[in-house]
N, C-alpha and C positions, 0 to 999 in steps of 0.2 A: 557907559550904561548904568553902572551902579553908583558912580560918583557924580552927584548932581551939583555939589557945591565946590566949584573949582577954586574959589577964594579960600575956602577952608583947607583945601589941599595945599595951597601955597604956604599957609601958616604952618601946617604940619611939616612940610619940607624945610622951611626956614628953621623950625625948631630942631629938626634932625641935623641940619647944618651946624647950628650952634653947639649941639651936643657933640658932634663929631670933631669940631674944632677944639673943644676943651678936653677931649679924651687923650690926645697925644698920638693917636694912630694916624696912619697915612690916609689922605683924602682921595686916594686913587680910585677911580671907578673901575668897573669890570672891563670897560672898553680900554682904559689905560693899561690895565694889567695884561689883557689879551694882546694888545698891540706890542707891549714890551716882550712878551713871550714869543710872539710871531717874529719880531725883529731879531731876537737872539737865535731862534731856530733857523731863520733864513741865513744868518751869518755862518752858523755851524754847517749848514748844507752847502753853502758856497765854498767853504774850505774843503769839504769832502769832495765836491766836484773838481776843484783845482787839483787835489791830490790824485784823484782817479785819472784826470787828463794827463798829469805829469807821469804817472806810472805807465799809462798806455803808450805815451810817447817814448818813454825809456825802453819799454819792451820792443817797440817798433825799431828804434835806433840800434838796439843790441841784438836784433834778430839774425843778422849776418846771413840773410838769404834763406833762413829757415821759414818755410811757408806756414807751418803750424803756429809759430810764434807771431808771425805777421798777422795771421787770421785772428789769433787771440787778442792781440793789441787793437786791431781794428774793431773787433766786437766790443772790447772794453770801452773804447772811445765812443763808439756809437751808442752803447748803453748809457754812458755818462751824459751824452748830449740829450738823449730821450728823457732821462731822469731830470735834467735841468729844465726841459720844456714842461714836464709834468709839474715840477715844483713852481715854475713861473705861472702856469695856468692856475694852480691851486691858490697861489698868492693873489692873482688877479681876481679870482672868484671871491676870495675872502675879503679883499679890499672893497670890491663892489658891494657885497652884502653888508659889510660894516658901514659903508657910506649910505646905503639905502635905508638901513634900519636904525641909524643913529638919530636920536632925538636932538633937535637943534633948538 
């Protein structure tokens, strides 16, 4: 609406590109940075999920017929699985929105 001269915008952006190249700073965009943060967060959450599943399995194996420990371990495993589904859904939504709103 406010930008009528797109050719002039390209000149400004190329000038910014030249300045950014000479500054020595990273040329990573906000999308690159957020993708990197999201990937590291997903890796961390996958490790947490694995640890919770292993702990729940350990509790179940060492319950020795104790119904309260079995119930606790089943609840822990179920909660970990629900958490994994929530995280996967959040990732899918974020990836969809990122693909939708990324300028190509």
